[in-house]
C-alpha positions as CSV (number, residue, x, y, z in Angstrom):
1,M,4.4,15.0,-26.8
2,Y,7.4,15.0,-29.1
3,C,7.8,12.1,-31.5
4,P,10.8,10.0,-30.4
5,F,11.8,9.4,-34.0
6,C,11.5,12.8,-35.8
7,R,11.0,15.1,-32.8
8,H,7.8,16.6,-34.3
9,P,6.1,18.5,-31.4
10,D,2.7,16.8,-31.8
11,S,1.2,13.3,-31.9
12,R,-2.2,11.8,-32.1
13,V,-3.5,9.3,-29.5
14,I,-4.8,6.1,-31.2
15,D,-5.6,4.1,-28.1
16,S,-5.6,4.5,-24.3
17,R,-5.6,1.8,-21.7
18,V,-5.2,1.6,-17.9
19,T,-2.3,-0.6,-16.8
20,E,-3.0,-3.8,-14.9
21,D,-2.1,-2.3,-11.5
22,G,-4.2,0.7,-12.3
23,T,-1.5,3.2,-11.5
24,A,-0.8,4.4,-15.0
25,I,-2.3,4.9,-18.5
26,R,-0.7,3.5,-21.6
27,R,-1.3,5.5,-24.8
28,R,-0.6,4.3,-28.3
29,R,0.4,7.4,-30.4
30,S,1.0,8.2,-34.0
31,C,3.2,11.0,-35.4
32,P,1.4,13.1,-38.1
33,E,4.8,14.1,-39.5
34,C,6.7,10.7,-40.0
35,G,3.7,8.4,-39.5
36,R,5.5,6.1,-37.0
37,R,3.8,4.8,-33.9
38,F,5.0,4.7,-30.3
39,T,3.7,4.0,-26.9
40,T,3.8,6.3,-23.8
41,Q,3.0,5.6,-20.2
42,E,1.5,8.3,-18.0
43,S,1.4,8.1,-14.2
44,V,0.8,10.4,-11.4
45,I,3.8,10.7,-9.1
46,L,2.8,10.4,-5.5
47,M,5.1,12.3,-3.3
48,V,5.9,11.6,0.4
49,A,6.8,14.5,2.7
50,K,9.3,13.4,5.3
51,R,9.6,14.9,8.8
52,S,12.7,16.8,7.7
53,G,10.6,18.7,5.1
54,V,12.2,16.8,2.1
55,T,9.8,15.3,-0.4
56,E,10.5,12.1,-2.4
57,P,8.5,9.9,-4.8
58,F,6.6,7.1,-3.2
59,T,8.0,3.7,-4.0
60,R,6.6,0.3,-3.1
61,D,10.2,-1.0,-2.8
62,K,10.8,1.2,0.2
63,I,7.7,-0.1,1.9
64,I,8.9,-3.7,1.2
65,R,12.4,-3.0,2.6
66,G,11.0,-1.5,5.8
67,V,8.6,-4.3,6.4
68,Q,11.1,-7.0,5.5
69,R,13.2,-6.1,8.6
70,A,10.1,-6.6,10.8
71,C,9.4,-9.9,9.1
72,Q,12.9,-11.3,9.4
73,G,12.7,-14.9,10.6
74,R,8.9,-14.9,10.2
75,P,6.9,-17.1,7.7
76,V,6.2,-14.3,5.3
77,D,7.2,-14.6,1.6
78,E,8.0,-12.0,-1.0
79,D,4.6,-12.2,-2.7
80,Q,2.9,-11.4,0.6
81,L,5.2,-8.4,1.1
82,A,4.4,-7.2,-2.5
83,M,0.7,-7.5,-1.8
84,L,1.1,-5.6,1.4
85,A,2.9,-2.8,-0.4
86,Q,0.2,-2.7,-3.0
87,R,-2.5,-2.4,-0.4
88,V,-0.6,0.4,1.3
89,E,-0.2,2.3,-2.0
90,E,-3.9,1.8,-2.8
91,T,-4.9,3.2,0.6
92,I,-2.6,6.2,0.2
93,R,-3.7,6.9,-3.4
94,A,-7.4,6.6,-2.4
95,R,-6.9,9.7,-0.3
96,G,-6.5,11.7,-3.5
97,L,-3.6,13.8,-2.4
98,A,-0.5,14.5,-4.5
99,E,1.7,14.7,-1.4
100,V,1.3,12.5,1.7
101,P,3.1,12.9,5.0
102,S,5.5,9.9,5.8
103,H,3.6,9.5,9.1
104,E,0.5,8.5,7.1
105,V,2.4,6.0,5.1
106,G,3.5,4.3,8.4
107,L,-0.1,4.3,9.6
108,A,-1.2,2.7,6.3
109,I,1.4,-0.1,6.8
110,L,0.2,-1.0,10.4
111,G,-3.2,-2.5,9.5
112,P,-2.1,-4.8,6.7
113,L,1.0,-5.9,8.6
114,R,-1.1,-6.7,11.7
115,D,-3.3,-8.9,9.4
116,L,-0.3,-10.5,7.9
117,D,1.8,-11.4,10.9
118,E,1.3,-10.2,14.5
119,V,4.9,-10.6,15.6
120,A,6.2,-8.6,12.6
121,Y,3.5,-6.0,13.4
122,L,4.8,-5.7,17.0
123,R,8.3,-5.3,15.7
124,F,7.3,-2.6,13.2
125,A,5.0,-0.8,15.7
126,S,7.7,-0.8,18.4
127,V,10.0,1.1,16.1
128,Y,7.4,3.2,14.3
129,R,5.6,4.3,17.5
130,G,8.8,4.5,19.5
131,F,8.0,1.9,22.3
132,E,10.1,2.8,25.3
133,S,9.1,0.2,27.9
134,L,7.7,-3.3,28.4
135,D,4.4,-1.5,29.3
136,D,4.2,-0.2,25.7
137,F,4.6,-3.8,24.4
138,E,2.1,-5.2,26.9
139,K,-0.6,-2.6,25.9
140,E,-0.1,-3.4,22.3
141,I,-0.3,-7.2,22.9
142,I,-3.5,-6.7,24.9
143,A,-5.0,-4.7,22.1
144,L,-4.0,-7.5,19.6
145,R,-5.6,-10.2,21.9
146,D,-8.8,-8.1,22.3
147,R,-9.0,-7.6,18.5
148,R,-8.5,-11.4,18.0
149,V,-11.4,-12.1,20.5
150,D,-13.6,-9.6,18.8
151,Q,-13.0,-11.2,15.4
152,Q,-13.7,-14.7,16.8
153,D,-17.0,-13.4,18.2
154,T,-18.1,-12.1,14.9
155,D,-16.8,-15.1,12.9
156,V,-18.4,-17.9,14.9
157,P,-22.0,-18.6,14.0
158,S,-24.3,-18.9,17.0
159,A,-25.9,-22.3,17.2
160,A,-29.4,-21.0,18.1
161,S,-29.6,-18.0,15.7
162,G,-27.6,-19.3,12.8
163,Q,-26.3,-15.7,12.5
164,P,-22.6,-14.9,13.0
165,G,-21.9,-13.0,16.1
166,K,-25.5,-12.7,17.3
167,P,-26.4,-14.2,20.7
168,P,-29.3,-16.6,20.8
169,G,-32.8,-15.3,21.8
């Protein structure tokens, strides 16, 4: 690490801390030549491999822009979109790969978007999965309804057992 002041080719790390979002490490450094201190930030660049073969750095902003179109006219605010993008990034980084196919990024978006807003989810899924007919929409709507029923069954405590989702007796 070159000193930004005197260009000496070495520095000493005084302190290291992980940033709040956990995606980078801040290091406080000291130059042994001039004695001045400076801060560096190190982060691993996650690359996305597109279908065309081109790779580009992962950015949350691109996730937000893509999902914003699906959420147009829906009761979804900027903070919710930022949280969704963070969840997507955490999911992708948890895989431990330096390069992720764009298809996997799309799949990582679908779950959090379904939880956020079902209409926006249908819009996004229709483009992402290439729905070609009303049957495609119907199948996805049926899957959403089944999922909602399954969730209600596990969320509602049974009167006799007192346990969520367990039938009496």
